[in-house]
C-alpha positions in Angstrom: -15.4 -18.3 -1.8 -18.2 -16.1 -0.4 -21.6 -17.7 -1.2 -22.9 -14.3 -2.2 -20.5 -14.2 -5.1 -22.2 -17.2 -6.6 -25.6 -15.6 -6.2 -24.4 -12.6 -8.1 -22.9 -14.8 -10.8 -26.2 -16.6 -11.2 -27.9 -13.2 -11.6 -25.4 -12.2 -14.3 -26.2 -15.3 -16.2 -29.9 -14.4 -16.2 -29.2 -10.8 -17.2 -26.6 -11.6 -19.8 -28.9 -14.0 -21.7 -31.0 -11.2 -23.1 -28.3 -9.6 -25.3 -27.4 -12.3 -27.9 -30.2 -14.8 -27.4 -32.2 -13.4 -30.3 -29.3 -14.0 -32.7 -30.3 -17.5 -33.6 -34.0 -16.7 -33.9 -34.0 -13.5 -35.9 -35.8 -15.0 -38.9 -38.6 -16.2 -36.7 -38.9 -12.8 -34.9 -38.8 -11.0 -38.2 -41.5 -13.2 -39.7 -43.8 -12.8 -36.7 -43.4 -9.0 -36.5 -43.5 -8.6 -40.3 -40.1 -7.0 -40.7 -37.0 -7.9 -42.6 -34.2 -9.9 -41.0 -31.9 -6.9 -41.3 -34.4 -4.8 -39.4 -34.8 -7.4 -36.8 -31.0 -7.5 -36.4 -31.2 -4.0 -35.1 -32.5 -5.5 -31.9 -29.0 -6.6 -31.2 -27.2 -3.5 -32.5 -29.4 -1.1 -30.5 -29.1 -3.2 -27.4 -25.3 -3.1 -27.5 -25.2 0.6 -28.2 -27.6 1.4 -25.3 -25.7 -0.9 -23.0 -22.5 0.8 -23.8 -23.9 4.3 -23.1 -26.3 3.5 -20.2 -23.8 1.7 -18.0 -21.5 4.7 -17.1 -24.3 7.2 -17.2 -26.6 5.3 -14.8 -23.7 4.6 -12.5 -22.9 8.3 -12.4 -26.5 9.3 -11.5 -27.1 6.5 -8.9 -23.9 6.9 -6.8 -25.9 8.0 -3.7 -28.3 5.0 -3.7 -27.6 2.1 -1.5 -26.3 -0.8 -3.7 -28.6 -3.6 -2.7 -31.7 -1.4 -3.1 -30.4 -0.2 -6.5 -29.8 -3.8 -7.6 -33.3 -4.8 -6.7 -34.8 -1.8 -8.5 -32.8 -2.5 -11.6 -33.8 -6.2 -11.5 -37.5 -5.2 -11.3 -37.1 -2.9 -14.3 -35.3 -5.8 -16.1 -38.3 -8.0 -15.3 -40.7 -5.4 -16.7 -38.6 -5.1 -19.9 -38.8 -8.8 -20.6 -42.5 -9.0 -19.9 -43.0 -6.1 -22.3 -41.1 -8.0 -24.9 -43.3 -11.1 -24.4 -46.5 -9.1 -24.9 -45.3 -6.6 -27.5 -47.6 -6.6 -30.6 -45.3 -4.8 -33.0 -41.6 -4.4 -33.7 -41.6 -0.8 -32.3 -42.8 -2.1 -28.9 -40.2 -4.8 -28.9 -37.5 -2.3 -29.6 -38.7 -0.1 -26.8 -38.7 -3.1 -24.5 -35.2 -4.0 -25.6 -33.9 -0.5 -24.7 -35.5 -0.7 -21.3 -34.0 -4.1 -20.8 -30.5 -3.0 -22.0 -30.4 0.0 -19.7 -31.3 -2.1 -16.6 -28.9 -5.0 -17.7 -26.0 -2.5 -18.1 -26.5 -1.3 -14.5 -27.0 -4.9 -13.1 -23.8 -6.2 -14.7 -21.7 -3.4 -13.4 -23.3 -3.6 -9.9 -22.5 -7.3 -9.9 -18.9 -6.5 -10.5 -18.6 -3.6 -8.1 -20.5 -5.4 -5.2 -18.4 -8.5 -5.7 -15.2 -6.3 -5.4 -16.5 -4.9 -2.1 -17.7 -8.0 -0.3 -14.5 -10.1 -0.7 -11.0 -9.6 0.5 -8.6 -7.9 -1.8 -6.5 -11.1 -2.0 -9.5 -13.0 -3.4 -10.9 -10.2 -5.5 -9.6 -11.2 -8.9 -10.8 -14.8 -8.4 -14.2 -13.7 -7.3 -14.5 -11.3 -10.3 -13.6 -14.3 -12.4 -16.8 -16.1 -11.3 -18.9 -13.1 -12.3 -17.2 -13.0 -15.7 -17.9 -16.7 -16.1 -21.6 -15.8 -15.6 -21.4 -13.1 -18.2 -19.5 -15.2 -20.8 -21.6 -18.3 -20.3 -24.8 -16.3 -20.9 -23.4 -14.6 -24.1 -21.9 -17.8 -25.5 -24.7 -20.3 -24.7 -27.6 -17.9 -25.1 -27.9 -18.5 -28.9 -28.3 -22.3 -28.8 -30.6 -22.0 -25.8 -32.8 -19.4 -27.6 -33.1 -21.7 -30.6 -34.0 -24.7 -28.4 -36.7 -22.9 -26.5 -38.1 -21.2 -29.6 -38.5 -24.5 -31.4 -40.6 -25.9 -28.6 -42.5 -23.0 -27.2 -42.1 -20.1 -29.6 -39.8 -17.0 -29.5 -41.8 -15.0 -27.0 -41.5 -17.7 -24.4 -37.7 -17.1 -24.4 -38.3 -13.7 -22.7 -41.0 -15.0 -20.4 -38.5 -17.6 -19.2 -35.9 -14.9 -18.6 -38.5 -12.9 -16.7 -39.2 -15.9 -14.5 -35.5 -16.4 -13.9 -35.1 -12.7 -12.9 -37.7 -13.2 -10.2 -35.5 -16.0 -8.7 -32.5 -13.7 -8.8 -34.5 -10.9 -7.2 -35.5 -13.2 -4.3 -31.9 -14.6 -3.8 -30.4 -11.1 -3.7 -33.1 -9.8 -1.4 -32.6 -12.7 1.0 -28.9 -13.3 1.1 -27.3 -9.9 0.2 -26.8 -7.4 3.0 -27.1 -3.7 2.5 -24.1 -2.4 0.6 -23.1 1.2 1.4 -22.3 3.5 -1.4 -18.8 4.1 -0.1 -16.9 7.3 -0.9 -19.3 9.2 -3.2 -17.8 11.9 -5.4 -19.7 14.6 -7.2 -20.5 14.0 -10.8 -18.1 16.7 -11.9 -15.2 15.0 -10.0 -16.1 11.6 -11.6 -16.0 13.2 -15.0 -12.6 14.6 -14.3 -11.5 11.1 -13.3 -12.1 10.0 -16.8 -9.1 12.1 -17.8 -6.9 9.5 -16.1 -4.9 8.4 -19.1 -3.6 5.3 -17.3 -7.2 3.9 -17.1 -8.2 5.2 -20.5 -5.5 3.0 -22.0 -6.7 0.1 -20.0 -10.2 0.6 -21.5 -8.6 0.8 -24.9 -6.9 -2.5 -24.2 -10.3 -4.1 -23.5 -11.8 -2.6 -26.6 -9.1 -3.7 -29.0 -8.9 -7.1 -27.4 -12.6 -7.8 -28.1 -12.3 -6.1 -31.5 -9.6 -8.5 -32.5 -11.6 -11.4 -31.1 -14.8 -10.6 -33.0 -12.9 -9.9 -36.2 -12.6 -13.7 -36.3 -15.4 -15.0 -34.1 -18.2 -13.1 -35.9 -17.3 -15.0 -39.1 -16.2 -18.3 -37.5 -18.9 -20.3 -39.4 -17.6 -19.4 -42.9 -14.1 -19.9 -41.7 -14.9 -23.4 -40.6 -16.7 -24.2 -43.8 -14.0 -22.9 -46.1 -10.9 -24.1 -44.3 -12.1 -27.4 -42.7 -15.1 -28.2 -45.0 -17.3 -28.9 -41.9 -21.0 -29.4 -42.1 -23.5 -27.8 -39.7 -23.3 -30.7 -37.3 -19.5 -30.3 -36.8 -19.8 -26.5 -36.8 -22.2 -26.8 -33.9 -19.7 -29.0 -32.1 -17.0 -26.4 -32.6 -19.3 -23.7 -31.2 -20.2 -25.8 -28.2 -16.5 -26.6 -27.4 -15.6 -23.0 -27.8 -18.4 -22.0 -25.5 -17.3 -24.4 -22.8 -13.8 -23.1 -23.0 -15.0 -19.5 -22.9 -17.0 -20.1 -19.8 -13.9 -21.4 -18.0 -11.9 -18.5 -19.3 -13.3 -16.2 -16.6 -12.1 -18.5 -13.8 -8.7 -19.0 -15.6 -8.1 -15.2 -15.7 -9.2 -14.7 -12.1 -7.0 -17.5 -10.7 -4.0 -16.4 -12.8 -4.4 -12.8 -11.4 -4.6 -14.2 -7.9 -1.4 -16.1 -8.5 0.9 -13.7 -10.3 -0.9 -10.4 -10.1 -3.3 -8.6 -12.4 -0.7 -6.6 -14.4 1.4 -9.7 -15.4 -1.8 -11.6 -16.1 -3.2 -9.0 -18.5 0.0 -8.9 -20.6 0.4 -12.7 -20.7 -3.3 -13.2 -21.7 -3.4 -10.5 -24.4 0.0 -11.5 -25.8 -0.9 -15.2 -25.9 -4.3 -14.4 -27.4 -2.6 -12.4 -30.3 -0.3 -15.4 -31.0 -3.2 -17.9 -30.9 -5.2 -15.9 -33.4 -2.3 -15.6 -35.7 -1.5 -19.3 -35.8 -5.2 -20.4 -36.0 -5.2 -21.0 -39.9 -2.0 -23.1 -39.6 -3.8 -25.7 -37.5 -6.6 -26.4 -40.0 -4.6 -29.3 -41.5 -5.8 -31.5 -38.6 -9.2 -31.3 -37.0 -8.1 -32.6 -33.6 -5.2 -30.1 -33.5 -7.6 -27.3 -34.6 -10.0 -28.2 -31.8 -7.2 -27.8 -29.2 -6.2 -24.3 -30.5 -9.9 -23.4 -30.8 -10.5 -24.1 -27.1 -7.4 -22.2 -26.1 -8.7 -19.3 -28.1 -12.1 -19.6 -26.4 -10.6 -19.7 -22.9 -8.4 -16.7 -23.5 -11.2 -14.7 -25.1 -12.8 -14.1 -21.6 -9.7 -14.5 -19.4 -8.6 -10.9 -19.6 -11.7 -9.4 -17.9 -11.1 -10.4 -14.2 -7.5 -9.2 -14.0 -8.5 -6.1 -16.0 -11.3 -5.3 -13.5 -9.0 -5.9 -10.6 -6.3 -3.7 -12.2 -8.9 -0.8 -12.6 -9.9 -1.1 -8.9 -6.2 -1.0 -7.8 -5.4 2.0 -10.0 -8.3 4.2 -9.0 -10.3 2.7 -6.0 -12.5 5.8 -5.4 -13.8 6.0 -9.0 -13.6 2.3 -9.7 -17.4 1.9 -10.1 -17.6 4.3 -13.0 -14.5 2.9 -14.5 -15.7 -0.7 -14.3 -18.9 0.5 -16.1 -16.8 2.2 -18.8 -14.7 -1.0 -19.2 -17.9 -2.9 -19.9 -18.9 -0.2 -22.4 -15.5 -0.6 -24.1 -16.2 -4.3 -24.3 -19.5 -3.7 -26.2 -17.8 -1.2 -28.5 -15.1 -3.7 -29.2 -17.7 -6.3 -30.2 -19.3 -3.9 -32.6 -15.9 -2.7 -34.0 -14.6 -6.3 -34.5 -17.7 -7.4 -36.4 -17.3 -4.3 -38.6 -13.6 -4.9 -39.2 -14.3 -8.5 -40.1 -17.0 -7.4 -42.6 -14.6 -5.0 -44.2 -11.9 -7.6 -44.6 -14.4 -10.1 -46.0 -15.6 -7.5 -48.5 -12.1 -6.5 -49.6 -10.5 -9.9 -49.8 -13.6 -12.1 -50.3 -11.9 -14.6 -48.0 -12.1 -15.4 -44.3 -8.6 -17.0 -44.2 -6.8 -13.7 -43.6 -9.1 -12.7 -40.8 -7.1 -14.3 -38.0 -4.0 -12.4 -39.0 -6.0 -9.1 -39.0 -7.5 -9.9 -35.7 -4.1 -10.7 -34.3 -2.8 -7.3 -35.4 -5.8 -5.6 -33.6 -5.0 -7.6 -30.4 -1.4 -6.4 -30.6 -2.7 -2.9 -30.4 -4.5 -4.0 -27.3 -1.3 -5.3 -25.9 0.5 -2.0 -26.6 -2.3 -0.1 -24.9 -2.0 -2.3 -21.8 1.8 -1.8 -21.7 1.3 2.0 -22.0 -1.3 1.9 -19.2 0.9 -0.1 -16.8 4.0 2.1 -17.4 2.2 5.3 -16.7 2.0 6.9 -13.3 -1.3 6.9 -11.3 -2.4 10.1 -13.0 -4.1 11.2 -9.7 -1.9 14.3 -9.5 -2.8 15.4 -13.0 -6.5 14.8 -12.3 -6.4 17.1 -9.3 -5.3 20.0 -11.6 -8.5 20.1 -13.5 
């Protein structure tokens, strides 16, 4: 595998840490900034919303900028955002810093994916994208416990100072080892907007959104599920999260290797279909903790396995507009996370029980499966797009 892919994967770990790392330290941040925990929680919500919008918008307006230069500029802005967070005296300043960080992070994540797709051979593309997804998933899954650990020792602001220091390392690695990446075939913004009318890819984005929505319908409320169905204490709940995280990190490589072996289309359907089944049977394995751990880790691995073949599928479907579509797919992921958390909350409020959540999540994932099937059975849509 190209050494540069691993450098980009390291950068995505640094960038991805920022999003959810505040989740475990919200009470401390709220107390220090003299706001409620609910208000502090908006630091996560606003970050996700800005990320979802900024990715495709910034990719559209930066199509003519050489990719390495754009990556370094975005990383510099990311550094500034984290330094601002470290020195912010009030909640308002922290929120502004989070918006700046989110916009730069959205651009960096998509650039990592698109640059990786360009510097490797097509035969190794899905596998290479799997390493990038491993970086993203590992930062999102392991960010919370890491944030708690650092905060307990050095304080919550040091978390962002540490990320800023890591971003300097990423900046240097990219500047030294990455060659200039041409922009490729650049289309006018109007043509790129028309490309969004490609229903084949729209349904692919919907598959990503509903996949993550089904996942977070359950995952966002995993702690009460474990407490109610397995009577676990905090120690064993932490063990479950750790094992889930390890499996999720490997999921990116799993999806990439599977796509390299049998193709991206078959991989997407197998992963989503199996994921729906695993969620549905999850409550039926609570009779035995060892059996539950096995199904939990399968769930964790599948939760991030879809992304590499999906990104590869998008590139195959519309190579010219793949940059903007990869950005939109990441936006769909963010929307899915928010949607799933909301669905889980509604189910909990209506049933007052977390036991039914896996079944609801499974139904949502079935919708993702149907969207993927519709996408793959459609024509390329290029002829239709040319009519606009």
